[in-house]
N, C-alpha and C positions, 0 to 999 in steps of 0.2 A: 341463503345457505347458512347453516348453523356455524357459529364461530368455532373453528377447529383449533385444537391445542398445538402450538408450535414448540412448547417447552412446558414442563410441569407448572401448572397453575397460571399459565399465560396463553391467551388466545391471540389469533391474528388481529382482531379488532383492537385489542389492548396494545399489541406491539406497534401497530400503525399509529395509534393515538400517542403513545409514548415517544415514538420516532418524531412526530411533528413537534411535540413539546420540547424534546431535546434540541432539535435544530433551531427552533425559535429562540431558545436560551442561548445557543451558540451565536446566532446573528446579533442578538441584543448585546452580548458580551463583547463581540468584535466592534460594534458601534461605540461602546464605552472605551475600548482600547484606542480606537482611532481618535476619538475626541480628546482623551487624556494625552495621547502622544503629541497633539497640537499645542497643548497649553503647558506641558511639563518638559523640562530639559531632559535630554537622554542621560542615562546613568542609573545609579542605585535607587534614587527616589522614585523614578518612573517605574523601575522594576518592582518596587514594593507595592505600588498601586496596581500592578498586574497580578500579584500573587493570588488574590481572591479568584480571579478569572482562571488562572492555572489550576488552582484547587478544584474549582467547579468543573473544569474540563476533565479532570481525573475522576470526578464523581459521576458525571452524566452518562458515560457508557454503562454503568451499573443498572441503568433504567431499561436497557435493551437486552434481549435474550436470544434473538434469532442469529443464525450463522451469517446471513447475507446483510440484512439491515444493521444488526448489531456489530458484526465482525468488521464491516467496512467503516462504520461510524466510529468505533473505538480507535481504529488506525488513523482516521482523519483527525479526530478531535483530541484524544489524549496524547498522541504522538506529534503529528505534523503541525497541527494548529498551535499546540503549546510551544513547540520549538520556534515557530515563526514569531509568536508573541515574545519569547525570550530575546530573539534577535531584535525585534522592534524596540524593546526597552533600551537598546544601545544604538538605535538608528541604523540597524543593519538588516540584511535579509530582504525578501521580496516585498514585505509590507511597508518597508521604509521608502519606497519609490514615491516621490511627491507628485508624479504625473498620474498616479492611479486615481480613477474616479471612485465614488463610493461603492458602486456595484462591483467594480473590479477588485477593490480592496476586500469586500466580503467574499467574493468567489475565490480569490487566492488564499484568503484566510481560512476558508472552510474546506477547500479541496486540494488534492495533490497536483496542482498546476502551477505554472510559472510563466510570466510574460517574457517572451523572447526579446532580443535586443535589435530586431530588424527596424531600421529607421523608416524605410519606405517599402513595406512588404507588398509584393504584387497582389492585386485583388483576386480573390477566389482561387488562389493557387496555394496548395499545401506547402507548409514550410519544410525545410530540410529534415528528413527523417520520418515524415508522416507516411503511413502505410496505406495501401489501396483498400478500397471497400472489400475487394475480393479476398484480401488477406484475412480480414476480420470475419468475413462470411465463412471462409473455410474453417477457421478456428471455432466458430459457432456451431458448425455442422459436426466437428470433431467432439465438442463438448456433448452435443446431443447423442452422438454415437457412444461415447463413454458411459453415459447414463444407462443406455440400453445394455451395454456390456456387463455392467454391475449386476444385472439380473441373473447372470450365469457365473457369478464370482466363485461359487462353490465348485465349479468345474475347471477353474483356471488357477494356475500356481499363484500363491500369495505374493511372491516377488513381482510377478507380472502385473498383478493388480496394483501394487504400490507404484510401479513405473507409470501405469495409466493414471493413477491418482495424482502423481507428481505433475504430469502434463495437464491434467484437468485443472488443478489449482492455478497453474501458470496461465492457462488460457482464460480461465474465469477472471483472474485478476486483471489481465490485459484488456479483456472485453469490457469489464465494468469501469476501469479507469479511462478507457478510450471513449466510452459513452459520456462520462463526466467531461472529458476534454472537448468532445464534439459539441456538447450542449453549451459550454462556456464560449467556444469559438463562434457558435451561431448567434448567441444572445449578446455577447459582449464585444465581439470583433477582435478577440485576442488571437495571436498566433502562439500556439502552445507546443512545448517540447514533448516528445513521446516519453512514456513512462518506462517502456521496455524496448530493448534493441536486440531481439532474437538471441537470448542468452544461451541457447543451445549451440550457438556458433562461437562461443568464447574460446580464446586460444590460451588463456591463463586465468588464474584466480584474480589477478589484478584487473584483467579485462572484464571478467564476470561481475565482480563486486563494484568496480569503479565506473564501468561504461555501459553495461548491458542489463543488469538486474535491478529493477525498481530504482531508476536513476533519480527519482525525486527524493528518496531517502538518502542517497549519496550526496545530493546537493544540499540537503538540510543538515546532514551530519558534519559536512566539511566546515562550515562557518561556526557551528555551535560546539563541536568537540575537537575535530582534527586540528584546525588552525590555531585555536587557543592553546591546546596541548603542545603543538609543535613550537609555538613561540616561547612558551615557558620552559619546555625541555631543552630547547636549543641553548638557552642561557646557562642551563645547569649541566647538561650532558654533552653538548656539542651537536652539530647538525647530523652526524652519522647515526647516533643512537636516538636522537630526538625523533627522527622519522619513524623508527620502529615503535617507539613509545606512543606516538600519536596514532599509529595504526592500531595498536592494541587497545588504547583508550577508546577509539571509535568503535571497535568490535565489542568491547565490554558494554558500552552504553547501548549499542544496538541490541545486544543480548538481553539487557535488563528491560528494554522497551518491548521486546518480543515476549519476554516472560509476563509482562503486564498485559499485553494483548491476549495471550493465552489464558491468563486468569479471567479476563472479561468473558472469554468464550466458554470456559468450562467451570468457572467459579470453584476451582480446586487449588489447594496449595501447590506451589511449584515443586517439581522434582529436580530442577536445575539442569536437565538434559539439554534444553535449548541454550542455556548459558555455555555449557561445555561445547556445544556445536559451534557457536560463534567464537569462543576462545580458540578452539582447534583451528578454525579457518583463519583467525587473526595471526596465530603462530605460523601457519603454513604460508600465508601471504607475506609475513615478515621475512621468512626464509627465502621465498621467491624473490622479493625485492633485493635482499642482500646478495643473492647469487647473480641477479642481473647486473647489479652494480660492480660485482667482482669481475664478471665477464666483459663488461663495457660494450655490450652489443656485438662481440666478436663471434658468438655462436648462439643459435636458438633452434628449438625444435620446429620442424615444418608443421603447418596447420593440420595436415592429415594425421599427425601424431598428437599434437598438443590439444586439439579440440576434443577428441574422444577421451583423452586423459583428464582434462579439466572437468568435462561434464560428468565423467565417471566418478571423480573425487567428490563432486558436489552431491551426486545422487547416492553414492554409497554412504557418505557421512550423514546425509539426510535420512536415509532408511534407518540408520543406526540411532541417531539422536534427535532428529527433528520430527519425523512423521509419527513416532510413537506418542508424542504429546498431542498431535491432532486426533489420533485414534482414541486417546484416553478421554478426551472431552466429547467423544462420539460425534465428531464433526461430520463424518460421512453419513451416518444414520440421520442426523438432524437436517443436513442439507437435502437429502433425498426426500425427507418428509415435507420440507418446505417446497420442493419442486412439485410434489404431489398436491399440496394445498393450493399452490398457484395454478397448477393445471386444472384442478377441479373448479376453481373460481372462474378461470377463463372459459371452461366448458359451460358453466352456468350462464355466464354473460353472453356467450355466442348463442347458446340455446334459447335464452330469453329474447335476444334480438331476432332470431329466426321466427319464433312464435309470434312476436309482435308484428313482423312483416307479413306473416301469413294471415294474422287476424285482420290487419288493415286491408290486405288484398281481398279477403272474404267480405269485409264490411262494404268495400267499394262495389 
């Protein structure tokens, strides 16, 4: 099959070749970090030896251009891996666990997974929070249905298409991260925590951002941003205001990292709408925390009210500030083109296998 273009001046063959080179570089860099962390004491000097790796990890995503291979890689490498390396410089975070084997160190350093703290996990039983195969199968079918619905997008209200697109992105993220987690569990024997926890059931913004949406990001932002900011702010402002300061600092850093990821996806200067999205949610979450503290648990909205209200706030603000950036980098068009290329490739492979089987049967 002729190499089809997935992005201007880049073919599928070139993207896969670059993808392999990028991840080979990541693995080599993590080996360097592991070796260095064994011989150098924690602190500033170790951090200085990690700086070249951090810079390399910020550069590597520029070598990829596809929405799927490039999009997931930039999230894994430039954000999560870099933050884990920063923690390792001070003997903190998931990579600092001395019980990790080399393969476990590389897997945790490369991907959004974390070793759970079960001392004696029961064999062949999913850890707490793992979802059934049927849950993922249903979401896979829904993604396939969404792709078909987009063929009739000119007959559907644009707001409805945005709602579908919102669920499409969530389901795709969960399925891709679940595949990574399943692979690591099968090959390394790790019990892994789920990355999502049904965010559409959130009863508050604190529940959504802290416990349900992309929990790996929450776990990596807490020790790298929230906890240090809380510690410093407590000494300066006192505990009451320090919490709000730490929340805002966490959302600002998350905003900047999202801006970076969107730059990798679209290679266009930021409009800062993503930053305003996260600042808005940081402010709203800060108000929510303050109100909860003032009420001291004496009164709260029932889930039948709080859940649609929370999901509604996230979706409305997302339509306003978040999704326009996705559409600006033509993520939908490029993703569908990649689906078509993969579909054509699989059709050629299956067709070739059928022809070979028929040929062998005729020869016999």
